[in-house]
C-alpha positions as CSV (number, residue, x, y, z in Angstrom):
1,M,10.3,15.9,27.5
2,A,13.1,13.8,29.0
3,L,16.3,13.8,27.0
4,T,17.0,10.1,27.5
5,K,13.6,9.1,26.3
6,F,13.8,11.4,23.3
7,A,17.3,10.3,22.4
8,S,16.7,6.6,22.8
9,S,13.6,6.6,20.7
10,S,15.6,8.3,17.9
11,I,18.4,5.7,18.2
12,N,15.9,2.8,18.1
13,S,13.9,4.1,15.2
14,S,16.8,5.3,13.0
15,Y,20.0,3.5,13.9
16,K,18.8,0.0,14.6
17,R,17.6,0.1,11.0
18,K,21.3,0.7,10.0
19,L,21.0,4.4,9.5
20,P,18.9,5.0,6.3
21,Q,21.0,7.1,3.9
22,A,18.2,9.0,2.1
23,F,16.5,11.8,3.9
24,T,13.7,14.1,2.9
25,Q,15.2,17.3,1.4
26,A,14.2,20.8,2.3
27,H,12.8,22.6,-0.7
28,S,12.7,26.2,0.4
29,S,14.5,28.7,2.7
30,L,11.3,29.1,4.7
31,C,11.0,25.4,5.3
32,L,14.7,25.3,6.3
33,L,14.2,28.0,8.8
34,V,11.1,26.4,10.3
35,M,13.0,23.1,10.6
36,V,16.0,24.7,12.2
37,M,13.7,26.3,14.8
38,L,12.0,23.0,15.4
39,I,15.4,21.3,16.0
40,I,16.4,24.0,18.4
41,F,13.1,23.9,20.2
42,S,13.1,20.1,20.4
43,L,16.6,19.8,21.9
44,A,16.1,22.8,24.2
45,S,12.9,21.2,25.5
46,C,14.7,18.0,26.3
47,S,16.7,19.6,29.1
48,T,15.5,22.1,31.7
49,K,17.9,24.4,33.5
50,P,17.3,24.8,37.2
51,V,16.5,28.3,38.3
52,K,19.2,29.6,40.7
53,K,18.3,32.3,43.2
54,V,21.1,34.9,43.5
55,E,21.2,37.5,46.2
56,K,21.8,41.1,45.1
57,E,24.9,41.5,47.2
58,S,26.7,38.5,45.7
59,V,25.8,39.7,42.1
60,Q,27.3,43.1,42.8
61,Q,30.6,41.5,44.1
62,E,31.0,39.1,41.2
63,L,33.5,40.0,38.5
64,P,32.5,39.6,34.8
65,K,33.5,36.1,33.5
66,E,34.3,35.1,30.0
67,E,31.3,33.2,28.6
68,V,32.0,29.5,28.1
69,V,30.5,28.2,24.8
70,T,28.6,25.0,25.3
71,G,26.5,22.8,23.0
72,E,23.4,24.4,24.4
73,S,24.6,28.0,24.1
74,S,25.8,27.4,20.6
75,L,22.5,25.8,19.6
76,A,20.6,28.9,21.0
77,K,22.6,31.1,18.7
78,A,21.4,29.2,15.6
79,A,17.9,30.7,16.0
80,E,19.4,34.2,15.8
81,L,21.4,33.7,12.6
82,P,20.4,34.0,8.9
83,I,19.5,30.7,7.4
84,E,22.7,30.6,5.2
85,Q,24.7,30.6,8.4
86,A,22.6,28.2,10.4
87,G,24.4,25.1,9.0
88,L,27.8,26.1,10.4
89,Q,26.2,27.0,13.8
90,L,24.4,23.6,14.0
91,L,27.6,21.8,13.0
92,E,29.4,23.6,15.8
93,S,26.7,22.7,18.3
94,S,26.9,19.0,17.3
95,Q,30.7,19.0,17.7
96,L,30.4,20.6,21.1
97,F,27.9,18.0,22.2
98,L,30.3,15.4,21.0
99,A,33.2,17.0,23.0
100,E,30.9,17.2,26.1
101,Q,30.3,13.4,25.7
102,N,26.6,14.1,25.1
103,Y,26.7,11.5,22.4
104,N,22.9,11.0,22.0
105,K,22.4,14.8,21.4
106,A,25.4,15.0,19.1
107,L,24.1,12.1,17.0
108,W,20.5,13.3,16.8
109,L,21.5,16.9,15.9
110,A,24.0,15.9,13.3
111,D,21.5,13.5,11.7
112,K,18.7,16.1,11.5
113,T,21.1,18.9,10.3
114,I,22.3,16.7,7.4
115,T,18.7,16.3,6.4
116,L,18.3,20.0,6.2
117,F,21.4,20.8,4.2
118,S,21.9,17.7,2.1
119,A,20.4,19.5,-0.9
120,D,22.6,22.6,-0.7
121,H,25.6,21.9,-2.9
122,S,27.6,24.8,-1.3
123,N,27.6,22.8,2.0
124,Y,29.4,19.7,1.0
125,Q,32.1,20.4,3.7
126,I,29.5,20.9,6.4
127,T,27.7,17.6,5.4
128,Q,31.0,15.7,5.5
129,E,31.8,17.0,9.0
130,L,28.3,16.3,10.3
131,M,28.7,12.7,9.0
132,L,31.9,12.5,11.0
133,V,30.1,13.6,14.1
134,K,27.6,10.8,13.5
135,A,30.4,8.2,13.1
136,A,32.2,9.4,16.2
137,S,29.0,9.4,18.3
138,L,28.1,5.9,17.1
139,L,31.6,4.7,18.1
140,A,31.3,6.3,21.5
141,L,27.8,4.6,22.0
142,N,29.5,1.3,21.0
143,Y,27.6,0.9,17.7
144,I,30.9,-0.3,16.1
145,E,29.5,-1.7,12.9
146,L,27.1,1.2,12.3
147,S,30.0,3.6,12.9
148,Y,32.1,1.6,10.3
149,Q,29.3,1.8,7.8
150,Q,29.0,5.5,8.3
151,L,32.7,5.9,7.7
152,K,32.4,4.0,4.5
153,A,29.6,6.3,3.5
154,I,31.9,9.3,4.3
155,A,34.6,7.9,2.1
156,Q,32.2,7.4,-0.8
157,Y,30.6,10.8,-0.3
158,T,34.1,12.4,-0.3
159,A,35.3,10.6,-3.4
160,D,32.1,11.4,-5.3
161,R,32.6,15.2,-4.7
162,E,36.4,15.2,-5.0
163,L,36.9,16.3,-1.4
164,L,39.8,15.4,0.9
165,L,39.3,13.1,3.9
166,P,40.2,15.1,7.1
167,L,42.3,14.2,10.1
168,A,39.2,13.4,12.2
169,Y,38.1,10.8,9.7
170,Y,41.3,8.7,10.0
171,Q,41.4,9.1,13.8
172,T,37.8,7.8,14.1
173,L,38.5,5.1,11.5
174,S,41.6,3.8,13.5
175,S,39.5,3.5,16.6
176,V,36.7,1.7,14.8
177,L,39.1,-0.8,13.1
178,S,40.9,-1.4,16.4
179,A,37.5,-2.2,18.0
180,K,36.8,-4.6,15.1
181,S,40.2,-6.4,15.8
182,W,41.7,-5.2,12.4
183,P,45.2,-4.1,13.6
184,V,46.7,-3.8,10.1
185,E,44.0,-1.6,8.7
186,A,43.9,0.4,11.9
187,L,47.6,1.1,11.5
188,Q,47.1,2.2,7.9
189,A,44.6,4.7,9.2
190,D,47.1,5.8,11.9
191,L,49.7,6.5,9.3
192,H,47.3,8.7,7.3
193,A,46.3,10.5,10.5
194,F,49.9,11.2,11.5
195,S,50.7,12.8,8.1
196,L,47.6,15.1,8.4
197,N,48.3,16.1,12.0
198,T,50.6,19.1,11.2
199,E,49.7,21.2,14.2
200,Q,51.3,18.9,16.8
201,S,54.1,20.2,19.1
202,K,57.4,18.5,19.0
203,E,56.6,16.6,22.1
204,Q,53.3,15.4,20.7
205,A,54.8,14.4,17.4
206,L,57.5,12.4,19.2
207,A,54.9,10.7,21.3
208,A,52.9,9.9,18.2
209,V,56.0,8.4,16.5
210,N,56.6,6.1,19.5
211,V,52.9,5.0,19.4
212,L,53.2,4.1,15.7
213,W,56.5,2.2,16.3
214,N,54.9,0.2,19.1
215,K,51.9,-0.7,16.9
216,L,54.3,-1.8,14.2
217,Q,56.1,-4.1,16.6
218,S,52.8,-5.7,17.7
219,L,52.3,-7.0,14.2
220,S,53.4,-10.4,13.0
221,T,55.5,-10.7,9.9
222,W,52.6,-11.9,7.8
223,Q,50.6,-8.8,9.0
224,L,53.4,-6.5,8.0
225,Q,53.4,-8.1,4.6
226,A,49.7,-7.2,4.3
227,L,50.4,-3.6,5.4
228,E,53.1,-3.4,2.7
229,K,50.4,-3.8,0.1
230,M,48.3,-0.9,1.5
231,P,49.0,2.7,0.4
232,A,49.9,4.9,3.4
233,P,52.1,7.9,3.9
234,Y,55.7,7.1,4.9
235,A,54.9,3.4,5.0
236,K,58.0,2.4,3.0
237,G,60.4,3.9,5.5
238,W,58.5,2.6,8.5
239,L,58.4,-0.9,7.1
240,Q,62.1,-0.9,6.1
241,L,63.2,0.3,9.5
242,T,61.0,-2.4,11.1
243,K,62.5,-5.1,8.9
244,Y,66.0,-4.1,9.9
245,A,65.1,-4.1,13.6
246,H,63.4,-7.4,13.4
247,K,66.2,-9.2,11.5
248,F,69.3,-7.6,13.0
249,G,68.1,-6.4,16.4
250,S,70.0,-9.1,18.3
251,D,73.3,-8.1,16.7
252,N,74.4,-4.6,17.7
253,A,77.1,-4.3,15.0
254,Q,74.8,-5.4,12.1
255,L,71.9,-3.3,13.4
256,H,74.0,-0.1,13.5
257,R,75.2,-0.7,10.0
258,Y,71.7,-1.2,8.6
259,I,70.2,1.7,10.6
260,E,72.9,4.1,9.2
261,Q,72.0,2.8,5.7
262,W,68.3,3.5,6.4
263,Q,69.2,7.1,7.5
264,R,70.9,7.7,4.2
265,Q,67.9,6.4,2.3
266,F,65.3,8.2,4.4
267,P,67.0,11.4,5.7
268,T,63.7,13.3,6.5
269,H,61.5,10.4,7.5
270,P,59.4,11.0,10.7
271,A,60.8,7.7,12.2
272,T,64.2,9.3,12.5
273,P,63.9,9.5,16.3
274,I,63.2,5.7,16.4
275,A,66.4,5.1,14.3
276,Q,68.4,7.2,16.8
277,Q,66.9,5.2,19.7
278,L,67.9,2.0,18.0
279,L,71.5,3.3,17.5
280,A,71.7,4.2,21.2
281,T,70.5,0.7,22.3
282,N,73.2,-1.6,23.4
283,L,71.7,-5.0,24.3
284,T,73.8,-7.6,26.0
285,K,73.2,-11.4,26.1
286,K,73.1,-13.2,29.4
287,P,75.7,-15.9,29.3
288,V,74.3,-19.5,29.4
289,E,76.5,-22.5,30.1
290,H,74.4,-25.3,31.4
291,I,71.2,-26.2,29.6
292,A,68.7,-28.8,30.8
293,V,66.6,-30.4,28.1
294,L,63.4,-32.2,29.4
295,L,62.1,-34.7,26.7
296,P,60.4,-38.1,26.6
297,L,63.3,-40.2,25.5
298,T,61.6,-43.6,26.3
299,G,58.0,-44.8,26.4
300,K,55.1,-44.2,24.0
301,Q,56.3,-40.7,22.9
302,Q,59.9,-41.7,22.5
303,A,60.0,-41.0,18.7
304,A,58.8,-37.4,19.3
305,G,61.3,-36.9,22.1
306,I,64.2,-38.2,20.1
307,A,63.3,-36.0,17.1
308,A,63.4,-33.0,19.4
309,Q,66.6,-34.1,20.9
310,Q,68.2,-34.5,17.5
311,G,67.1,-31.0,16.6
312,V,68.7,-29.6,19.8
313,L,71.9,-31.5,19.1
314,A,72.0,-30.3,15.5
315,A,71.8,-26.7,16.6
316,Y,74.3,-27.4,19.5
317,N,76.9,-28.8,17.0
318,G,79.5,-29.3,19.7
319,D,79.4,-25.8,21.1
320,E,82.4,-25.8,23.5
321,F,80.9,-22.9,25.6
322,K,77.8,-24.8,26.6
323,K,76.9,-28.1,28.1
324,L,73.6,-30.0,27.5
325,H,72.0,-32.1,30.2
326,F,69.1,-34.4,28.9
327,F,66.4,-35.5,31.3
328,D,64.0,-38.3,30.3
329,T,60.6,-37.1,31.4
330,A,59.2,-40.6,31.0
331,Q,61.4,-41.7,34.0
332,L,61.9,-38.3,35.7
333,N,61.4,-37.9,39.5
334,W,59.6,-34.6,39.5
335,Q,59.9,-34.3,43.3
336,T,63.7,-34.1,43.1
337,L,63.9,-32.1,39.8
338,Q,64.7,-28.8,41.5
339,Q,67.6,-30.3,43.5
340,D,68.9,-32.0,40.3
341,L,68.8,-28.7,38.4
342,A,70.5,-26.8,41.2
343,A,73.2,-29.5,41.5
344,L,74.1,-29.1,37.8
345,N,74.1,-25.3,38.0
346,I,71.5,-25.2,35.2
347,D,71.1,-21.7,33.6
348,F,68.3,-22.5,31.2
349,V,65.6,-25.2,30.7
350,I,64.3,-26.4,27.3
351,G,61.1,-28.4,27.6
352,P,59.0,-30.2,28.6
353,L,57.4,-31.4,25.3
354,L,54.3,-33.2,26.3
355,K,51.3,-31.3,27.7
356,A,50.9,-33.4,30.8
357,N,54.6,-32.8,31.6
358,V,54.2,-29.1,31.0
359,A,51.5,-29.0,33.7
360,Q,53.8,-30.9,36.1
361,Y,56.8,-28.6,35.4
362,L,54.8,-25.4,35.9
363,A,53.3,-26.8,39.1
364,L,56.9,-26.8,40.4
365,T,57.5,-23.2,39.5
366,A,56.8,-21.8,42.9
367,N,59.3,-24.1,44.6
368,L,61.8,-23.6,41.8
369,D,61.5,-19.8,42.1
370,E,62.1,-20.0,45.9
371,Q,65.1,-22.3,45.6
372,A,66.5,-21.1,42.3
373,S,70.2,-21.1,41.4
374,V,72.4,-18.4,42.9
375,D,73.6,-15.7,40.5
376,K,77.0,-13.9,40.5
377,D,75.7,-11.1,42.8
378,G,74.6,-13.6,45.4
379,G,70.9,-13.2,44.8
380,T,68.5,-15.9,43.7
381,T,67.1,-16.0,40.1
382,A,64.4,-18.1,38.6
383,I,65.6,-20.5,35.9
384,P,64.5,-19.2,32.4
385,S,62.6,-21.8,30.4
386,I,61.4,-22.4,26.8
387,I,58.5,-24.7,27.1
388,L,57.8,-26.8,23.9
389,N,54.1,-26.9,24.2
390,L,51.3,-24.5,25.3
391,P,50.2,-24.6,28.9
392,G,46.6,-25.5,29.8
393,Q,45.2,-23.4,32.6
394,E,48.6,-22.6,34.1
395,T,50.0,-19.1,33.8
396,L,53.5,-18.5,32.5
397,K,55.8,-16.4,34.6
398,A,58.1,-13.6,33.3
399,H,61.0,-16.0,32.9
400,Q,59.0,-18.6,31.1
401,V,58.1,-18.6,27.4
402,A,56.2,-21.2,25.3
403,L,56.8,-22.0,21.7
404,S,53.4,-22.4,20.0
405,M,53.0,-24.9,17.2
406,R,49.2,-24.7,17.2
407,P,47.8,-25.6,13.7
408,E,45.0,-23.1,14.3
409,D,47.6,-20.3,14.1
410,E,48.3,-20.9,10.4
411,A,44.6,-21.1,9.7
412,I,44.3,-17.6,11.2
413,Q,47.2,-16.4,9.0
414,A,45.6,-18.0,5.9
415,A,42.1,-16.6,6.5
416,S,43.4,-13.1,7.2
417,T,45.6,-13.1,4.1
418,L,43.1,-14.7,1.7
419,S,40.3,-12.4,2.9
420,Q,42.3,-9.5,1.4
421,S,42.3,-11.2,-2.0
422,N,38.8,-10.3,-3.1
423,Y,37.3,-13.7,-2.6
424,K,33.6,-13.4,-1.8
425,Q,32.3,-16.9,-1.4
426,P,34.8,-19.4,-0.1
427,I,34.0,-22.8,1.4
428,V,36.0,-25.1,3.7
429,L,36.4,-28.8,2.9
430,S,37.6,-30.6,6.0
431,H,38.2,-34.1,7.3
432,Q,36.3,-35.0,10.4
433,D,39.1,-35.7,12.8
434,A,39.5,-33.4,15.9
435,V,42.6,-31.5,14.7
436,S,41.1,-30.8,11.2
437,K,37.9,-29.5,12.8
438,R,39.9,-27.1,15.0
439,I,41.7,-25.8,12.0
440,A,38.5,-25.4,9.9
441,N,36.8,-23.6,12.7
442,A,39.7,-21.3,13.3
443,F,39.7,-20.4,9.6
444,T,36.0,-19.7,9.4
445,N,36.0,-17.7,12.7
446,Q,38.9,-15.5,11.4
447,W,37.1,-15.1,8.0
448,Q,34.0,-13.9,9.8
449,L,36.0,-11.5,11.9
450,M,37.7,-10.0,8.8
451,T,34.7,-9.9,6.5
452,G,31.6,-10.2,8.6
453,Q,30.7,-13.2,6.4
454,N,29.9,-16.7,7.6
455,I,31.2,-19.5,5.4
456,D,30.3,-23.1,5.2
457,I,32.4,-26.1,6.4
458,V,31.8,-29.2,4.4
459,Y,33.1,-32.3,6.2
460,F,34.1,-35.2,4.0
461,A,34.5,-38.9,5.0
462,K,36.4,-41.6,3.3
463,G,35.7,-43.5,0.1
464,K,32.5,-43.0,-1.8
465,K,31.0,-40.8,0.9
466,M,33.8,-38.3,0.3
467,Q,32.9,-38.1,-3.4
468,A,29.2,-37.6,-2.5
469,N,30.1,-34.8,0.0
470,L,32.2,-33.0,-2.6
471,K,29.5,-33.3,-5.3
472,S,26.9,-32.0,-2.9
473,S,29.1,-29.0,-1.8
474,L,29.7,-28.0,-5.4
475,D,26.1,-28.7,-6.5
476,V,27.4,-31.1,-9.2
477,D,24.8,-33.6,-8.1
478,V,22.0,-31.1,-8.6
479,S,23.4,-30.4,-12.1
480,Q,23.4,-34.1,-12.9
481,E,19.8,-34.5,-11.7
482,R,18.8,-31.7,-14.2
483,I,20.7,-33.5,-17.0
484,N,19.0,-36.8,-16.2
485,E,15.6,-35.2,-16.1
486,L,16.2,-33.6,-19.4
487,K,17.4,-36.8,-21.0
488,S,14.3,-38.6,-19.7
489,R,12.1,-36.1,-21.6
490,V,14.0,-35.9,-24.8
491,K,14.3,-38.9,-27.1
492,Q,17.4,-37.7,-28.9
493,T,20.9,-38.3,-27.6
494,I,22.2,-35.3,-25.7
495,K,25.8,-34.4,-25.1
496,S,26.0,-32.9,-21.7
497,E,28.4,-31.6,-19.1
498,T,27.7,-31.1,-15.4
499,R,28.1,-27.6,-14.0
500,N,29.3,-26.7,-10.6
501,R,27.8,-23.9,-8.6
502,R,29.2,-20.5,-9.7
503,D,29.1,-18.6,-6.4
504,I,32.1,-20.5,-4.9
505,D,35.3,-18.6,-5.8
506,M,37.8,-20.3,-3.4
507,I,38.2,-23.5,-1.5
508,Y,40.3,-24.1,1.7
509,V,41.1,-27.8,2.3
510,V,41.9,-29.2,5.7
511,G,43.2,-32.8,5.6
512,S,46.2,-35.1,5.5
513,P,48.4,-35.4,2.4
514,K,46.7,-38.6,1.4
515,Q,43.2,-37.1,1.8
516,T,44.2,-34.0,-0.1
517,R,45.6,-36.0,-3.0
518,L,42.1,-37.5,-3.4
519,V,40.2,-34.3,-2.9
520,K,42.2,-31.9,-5.1
521,P,41.9,-33.9,-8.4
522,Y,38.2,-34.5,-7.7
523,I,37.6,-30.8,-7.3
524,D,39.4,-30.2,-10.6
525,V,37.4,-32.8,-12.6
526,N,34.1,-31.5,-11.2
527,I,34.7,-27.9,-12.3
528,S,32.6,-27.1,-15.4
529,P,34.7,-26.4,-18.6
530,F,32.5,-23.3,-18.8
531,A,33.5,-22.0,-15.4
532,S,36.7,-20.3,-14.1
533,V,39.2,-22.5,-12.2
534,I,38.5,-22.3,-8.4
535,P,41.8,-21.8,-6.5
536,V,42.4,-24.3,-3.8
537,Y,44.4,-23.5,-0.6
538,A,45.4,-25.7,2.3
539,S,47.1,-25.9,5.7
540,S,50.5,-27.5,6.1
541,R,48.7,-30.7,7.0
542,S,48.1,-31.2,3.3
543,H,51.8,-31.0,2.4
544,S,54.3,-33.8,2.7
545,I,57.9,-33.6,1.6
546,K,57.7,-37.3,0.7
547,N,55.2,-36.5,-2.0
548,D,56.6,-33.3,-3.5
549,N,57.7,-34.9,-6.7
550,S,55.2,-37.8,-7.1
551,S,52.2,-35.6,-6.2
552,S,52.9,-32.6,-8.4
553,R,50.4,-33.7,-11.0
554,D,47.6,-34.5,-8.5
555,L,48.1,-31.4,-6.4
556,H,49.0,-29.0,-9.3
557,G,48.0,-25.4,-8.3
558,L,47.5,-26.2,-4.6
559,T,48.8,-23.4,-2.4
560,F,49.5,-24.0,1.3
561,T,51.2,-22.6,4.4
562,E,54.3,-24.3,5.7
563,I,57.3,-23.9,8.0
564,P,60.7,-23.0,6.4
565,W,62.2,-26.4,7.4
566,L,59.8,-28.2,5.1
567,L,59.9,-25.8,2.2
568,A,62.9,-24.9,0.0
569,S,63.3,-21.2,0.7
570,E,65.9,-18.5,1.7
571,Q,65.0,-19.1,5.3
572,Q,65.5,-22.9,5.2
573,N,68.8,-24.2,6.5
574,Q,69.3,-26.1,3.2
575,A,72.6,-27.8,4.1
576,L,71.1,-29.3,7.3
577,A,67.9,-30.2,5.4
578,Q,70.0,-32.3,3.0
579,V,71.8,-34.1,5.8
580,S,68.4,-34.7,7.5
581,K,67.0,-36.3,4.4
582,Q,70.0,-38.6,4.2
583,L,69.9,-39.6,7.9
584,W,66.2,-39.8,8.4
585,S,64.7,-40.5,5.0
586,K,61.7,-42.4,6.5
587,R,60.9,-39.8,9.2
588,S,57.3,-38.6,9.2
589,D,56.4,-34.9,8.5
590,S,55.2,-34.4,12.1
591,L,58.5,-35.6,13.4
592,H,60.3,-33.3,11.0
593,R,58.4,-30.4,12.5
594,I,59.3,-31.5,16.1
595,F,63.0,-31.7,14.9
596,A,62.7,-28.1,13.7
597,M,61.2,-27.0,17.0
598,G,64.1,-28.6,18.9
599,Y,66.5,-26.8,16.5
600,D,64.9,-23.4,17.1
601,S,64.6,-23.8,20.8
602,Y,68.4,-24.1,21.2
603,H,69.0,-21.0,19.2
604,L,66.4,-19.1,21.2
605,V,68.2,-19.8,24.5
606,E,70.3,-16.6,24.3
607,N,68.0,-14.7,22.1
608,I,65.0,-14.9,24.3
609,T,66.3,-12.5,26.9
610,L,67.0,-10.0,24.1
611,M,63.5,-10.5,22.7
612,Q,62.1,-9.7,26.2
613,Q,64.2,-6.5,26.4
614,A,63.5,-5.4,22.8
615,P,60.1,-6.5,21.5
616,Y,61.1,-5.6,18.0
617,I,63.5,-8.5,17.7
618,R,62.3,-11.5,15.7
619,H,63.9,-15.0,15.4
620,Y,64.1,-16.2,11.8
621,G,63.9,-19.9,12.6
622,Q,63.1,-23.2,10.9
623,T,59.6,-23.2,12.4
624,G,58.9,-19.7,11.1
625,V,59.6,-16.1,12.0
626,L,59.0,-16.1,15.7
627,K,57.6,-13.2,17.6
628,L,57.3,-13.0,21.4
629,N,53.8,-11.8,22.5
630,D,52.8,-10.0,25.6
631,D,51.6,-13.2,27.1
632,N,55.1,-14.8,26.7
633,I,54.0,-17.0,23.8
634,L,56.2,-17.3,20.7
635,T,54.0,-17.3,17.7
636,R,55.0,-18.1,14.1
637,S,54.6,-16.5,10.7
638,L,54.7,-19.2,8.0
639,L,55.7,-19.2,4.4
640,W,53.5,-20.0,1.4
641,G,54.3,-22.9,-1.0
642,K,52.6,-24.0,-4.3
643,Y,52.6,-27.2,-6.3
644,H,53.7,-26.8,-9.9
645,N,54.4,-29.5,-12.5
646,E,58.1,-29.5,-11.6
647,G,57.5,-29.7,-7.8
648,V,56.9,-27.3,-4.9
649,K,58.1,-23.7,-4.8
650,E,57.9,-20.9,-2.3
651,I,55.7,-18.1,-3.4
652,A,54.9,-14.5,-2.3
653,M,51.1,-14.0,-1.8
654,D,49.7,-11.2,-4.0
């Protein structure tokens, strides 16, 4: 019998039906022995060993060699052992097959051996380890979801029998969660695995510490906040060290002071080598004197360009060590731009802002790199740039970064955060414009990634159609039909209340402030008095600083993501915010966001080189906590705000 045929038939019949958990139990020692022999015979018959002819002379000259234990040789021993020892031997065989990367055999043998010994209460540990072989084999065979379900079964099996989860469980779990794109949960598993791996050498432990540190630095601030809520060994020390590095990494003196404080607080923490590395780090800022700012200062997008310019100027605040040079991209001669930058000795470029201009600027990159400004050592260097929009098909070079203000990013943050809040059946209510659809789709895609659950998007139109859409999505119209039918059959007057569907436990709204002001009260009045209040969340599109006081009643309870600049918080530059309100009281919310982007871009000029040298550094700006990704994109972590009767307040998500 061919092994591949035998193994694939087992996989197809058993694992494509999501691994049935109940197996037929063996009822006697004789039956167990017979089954063990059948397993051994079946696997042995799947592979034939070639007969090797050996001459007598060569046999006489060979020295005795130490026998190498393989899965096959271990399996052969099982037939010679008493039945009470066969379980351990079969476990060893399945583990050897796994180590030999013979995953089909390891999976099949572990599965059948569990069947044999599941009824024996003295073999709980054996059963647990066999389940782990199955999970690891499924992972290796790329059955990611089945492996995850097997790991969940192991956790339940272990808890029911008051056992401990071993190191191999957390190592496999980390790999599975990484494959599912759950980096926060994977890191939690890594922390558990690290604490259990007590047999590492010093070199191995140091390498593991560095891996953990690198994984921590790959997380955004909102992901670290999620990790903070998860129980894990040494997590408090890791997270505190990470916060200090993020916030003070660009200031050597402050960083040293806080690291020394951390060492006093966590004197025996395994991250001590990282703390020592941070103390030994001495980053230096590259001086920048001449800054070119490329913005549309005339034409159709003049308002956006001027808002960004005012943000840059507010951050500049008459800095005597720097000089700003503004270029109007609406009238710019792109063919002579490189000569103009060289003539002004430009050290850094902010912009462009518009997507079409970004494409033009990046198209000039090759020429700009070849004819770049001359540095102090006489060599040529490319001009570093912070681009205020995401490129299309163009690729950013090492000296170029882009500041992302994509609305989809906050939908991903919201879906990831809310999916950890035990909501089981959310729906998305979205307006039908292009941007709203992108946000709604980003939310539902991330929800599906995190939970495996598809959720509905209900698009609403204007006026009476919006009311009809909402009634339909909440099944209020169905309830009204039942009431009308009952009234038509009964002559007496009936006092009735419509009821909304009970399976919806959360609503995410995507729409403008005006649309949300209509939607939110309508949701409230259509919730049955017999039902629990359905929490409503939204993107920053639903929030307007102009309506914070007048809309508190209509939007009471609405929770939304927002940049610090438009939400009173510790991170907001409140003094500048007050000045901004006085100077530009009629400015739109979108222009306020562009102003904040201009403000942050100026402060990033010197910090960006530090962020490239030390990935742990974050910029706590007015557009959010900014993190530089491997692809040179600056992504944001946003705050959460909530409408109360007295106005809007920043909140921490539970």
